[in-house]
N, C-alpha and C positions, 0 to 999 in steps of 0.2 A: 614191653613188646618182646616176645621171644621168637625170633626167626632162626631157624636152623640153616646152617651153611649149605647143607645138601639141597634144601629147597631152592636157594638162590642158584646153585649150579644146575638144578633141574630146569629152572625157568630160563636160564641162559641157553641151555641145550634145546629147549622147545622153541625159543626165538630163532635159533639157527636152523632147525630142521623143519619147523612149521608142521610137525606131525607128532602126535602123542605116541604112536607105536614105534616110530624111528627113534624118538628120544628115549623111550623106555629101554629099547635095546642098547642104545648108547650108554645109558646109565646103569645097565645090568640089573634091571628090576622088571617086574611084570607091568603090563599096561595099567591094570586097575590100581596097583600100588603107586605108580607114577602119577596117575590122575588124582589120587587122594592127596598126594603131596603138593601138587599144584593148587588144589582146592584149599588145603591147610594154609599155604602161603597167602592166597587171596583173602581168606578169612582173617588172618593175622594183620595183613596190610589194611584191610577194610575197603578193598576196591576190586572190581572185576578186571583182571589183567589180560585175559585171553578171550577172544571172540570165537566161540566154538560153533557158530552158525555157518562159517565159511570153510571151504575145502580148497587148498590147505588151510589150517587154522591161521588166524591173524592175531595181532596184539591190538588191544583197545588203546585209545589215546593215553589212558592211565598206565597201561602196560608198556607203551613206548617210552614214556618218561621214566618209569621204574626200572626199565631195562638198563639204562645208563648207570643208575645207582647199583644195580645188581652186578653188572659186569665190573664196575669199579671195585666193589667190595671183594668179589672173588679174586680179581687180579691183585689187589692189595694184600689179601691173605696169602695167596700163592707166592707173591714177591717176598713177604715177610718170612714165610717158611723157607724159601730159597736161600735168603740171607742166613737164616739160622743153620741151614744144612751146608752152607758154604757153596751154594750152587749159583748164586746170583752173578750176573755179569757186571763187571765194574762200570763200564760205560754202555748202558743199554741204549740201543738205537731208538730214535723217535720215528714213529710211523706218520708220514705226511702224505696227504692226497692233494693233488693240484690239477687245475685245468690243463688240458693238453698243451696249449701254446706256452703256458707259464712254466710247465715242467721242462719243455725242450729249450726255451730261449731265455727265460727270465730267471729261473731258480739257480742255475750254476753260478753266474756272477754275483747274485744276491747272497747266496749262502757263503760264498767265498768272502765277501765283504763282511758279513755278520760275524764270521769266525775270527776275523781280525780284531773284533771288539770283545768277544766273549771266550775265545779259545776253541779248541776242537769240538765239533758237534756231530757225533755219529747219527746218521739219518737213513731211513728207507723211504723212497719216493715212489708213489704210484700215480700215474696220469689217468684221468677220467674226465667225463664232462661234468659241468658245474652241478647239475641236478643230482647226479650219482654221488658226487663228493659231499654235497649237503646231507644226503640220506646216510652216508657212511659216518659223517661227523655226528649226526643226531643219534645214531644207534651206538655210539661209543666205540666204533671199530677202527678209529684212527686217533692219533694224538693231536694233530694239527691239520688245518685246511688252508691252502693257498688259493685264493680265488679273486676274480674281479668283483668290484662292488659298484652297483648302479642304484642310486636312490629311487629311481623310477621303475626298477625291475619288480616283477611280481613275487619273486622268491626272496624273502627277507628272513633274517634270523633275529631272534630276541637277543638284544645286546646284553641283558643281564645274565642269560644262560650261556650265550656264546660271545664273550668279549673278543675284541680284535685289535690288532695294530695296523695302522696304515703304513705300508712299506713301499709304496710306489705310485707315481702319477704318470699315466701313459695316454697316448692318443691313438685312435684308429684312423688311419689315413686311406683315402681312396687312391689306389695306385694302378698303373697300367704299364705295359711294355712301351718303350719309346719308339718313335719313328726314326728314320735316318737323320732327321734334323734335331733330334733330342726332345721333341714335343710328344705328349701322350698320344698313343695310337687311338685311345678311347677317351677323349676329353669330356668332362661333365658339361662344359660350356657349349658343346656342339649341338647341332640340330638333328644329327643322325640318331637312329636307334642304337642303343648301346648294349652289347652282350654283357650281361651281369652275372658275376660268380657270387652266389649268395650263401649265407649260412642257412642251415635247415631250421624249420620252425621251432624246434625245441632247444636250439643252441642259444646259450646266454648272450653271446656277442651279437647274435642275429637280432635280438630284441632291441639292443641299443641302436643298431643301424636302422632298424624299421622306425624307431622313434624319430630319428633325424629325417628320414625320407617321407614320413607321414604328411608333412606340410608342403613337400616339394614334388609330390607324385605327378601333378599335372604338367609341370615344366620339365620333367625328366622323362625320357623314353627308354626306360630300362626293360630289357627282355631277359628273363632268367634262363640261362643256358646250362647251369650246373649248380648243384647244392651239396654242401658237406658241413659237418659240425666243427671241423678242425681248421683253424687259421692256417696252419702249415699246408693243408691240402689246397686251400684257395691260393696260397702263395705259389705253389707249384703250377697251378693252372694259369695264373697271371704270367708267370715266367715263360710259359709256352705260347703266350700271345693270344689266349682264348677269350679274354675279356677283362673287365674291371672288377676290383673287389676292395672292400675295406679290411685292412689288416693292421694289427697292433704294431706301433712304430718300432718296438724292440725286436720284432721278428724280421724286419726288413732294413735295418740300419746299413748293413754292408752293401745290399743291393742298391739302396738309394745313393750311397756314397760313391759307388763305382759307376752309377748311371745305368745299371741293368734294368732298374725300375725307376719310374718318375711319378710324381704326384699327378693325379688326373683332375685336380680341382684345387681351389684356394683354401685357406684356413677355415673359411665358413663351413666347409664340408667335413671338418675333423670332428671326431666323436671322442670327448674326454672320458677317461675311465680311471678309477682308483683300484689299486691292488691291496688286498688285506690278508693278514694272517690271522686265522681264527682258532680258538680252542673251546672246549666245553668246560664250563666252570664246575660241573658236577663230577668231573674226573680229576683226581688228585694224584696223578702219576708224578713221582719225584722229579724225573727229568723234565717234565713239562713245567712244573712249578719253578724249578731252578731257572729254565730258559726265560720264563715270563718275568721273573724278578730281575734277571740280568738285562733283558730288553728294556725294562722300565728305567733302568739306570743310564742307558745310552742316550746321547743327544738325539733329538728328533731327526736332524738331518743325516745322522749316521745310519739310521734305519731305512731311510728312503734310498731306493736304488737309483 
């Protein structure tokens, strides 16, 4: 198989722009020449990589899978050339995407603990919702993904292509502002209608809470008064006394300790969740490979936050 490097670079450019004309300008060739090079790549690979029936163009399932390999090869080649030219950075930062609440409250203490075991680890962190993070990981646009794991969630990743480490066990707790007597202003055990601060339909944490409430909808009188995809956003609304919400325990440790927030129900209302660190096995960035090997040597309890 004889694949030219420029074809791979062309394909990566097309995946980014979703436009043959824009990609041709970016690659400094005419559009007909650019189209011929993409065709040549497809013929060599033996699969249709681009769906030309849509506007903007999209990648076929085969194209999505090949994109990770193409990006990896181009990046490895550029990295090797950089080393040869003396341009490589000694400690290249790892690009990590994480769920919003994990980026704000979980990541700082966890990465600090991890570095005690493996040494300094330069990182770049971007917070986004879980669905977006999975898309970024699948397209090879990040090195690692920090996300919640729920075996009953609809969005699952192939463990062969996307191996992971379990790095934390957390619970989502129903919480409320307390009354003057320290009891929850909006208890789940009450008979009154409860103002409910909910996750939006597409939010990953929302699906876990909905699974819990599915069998208890008849005995609970929840009326949704606010929705957001962010746990921190719900926390802020709960602190204003506007209702009850399920929030990851690591986000509200200080508030529970100080009594600013209280549990609105017993442990039967808790939602257990796991936190995992994912990578794509098709990407062989040296920094990721090194981190993965080091993490495999650490005791399991050291990895757990």
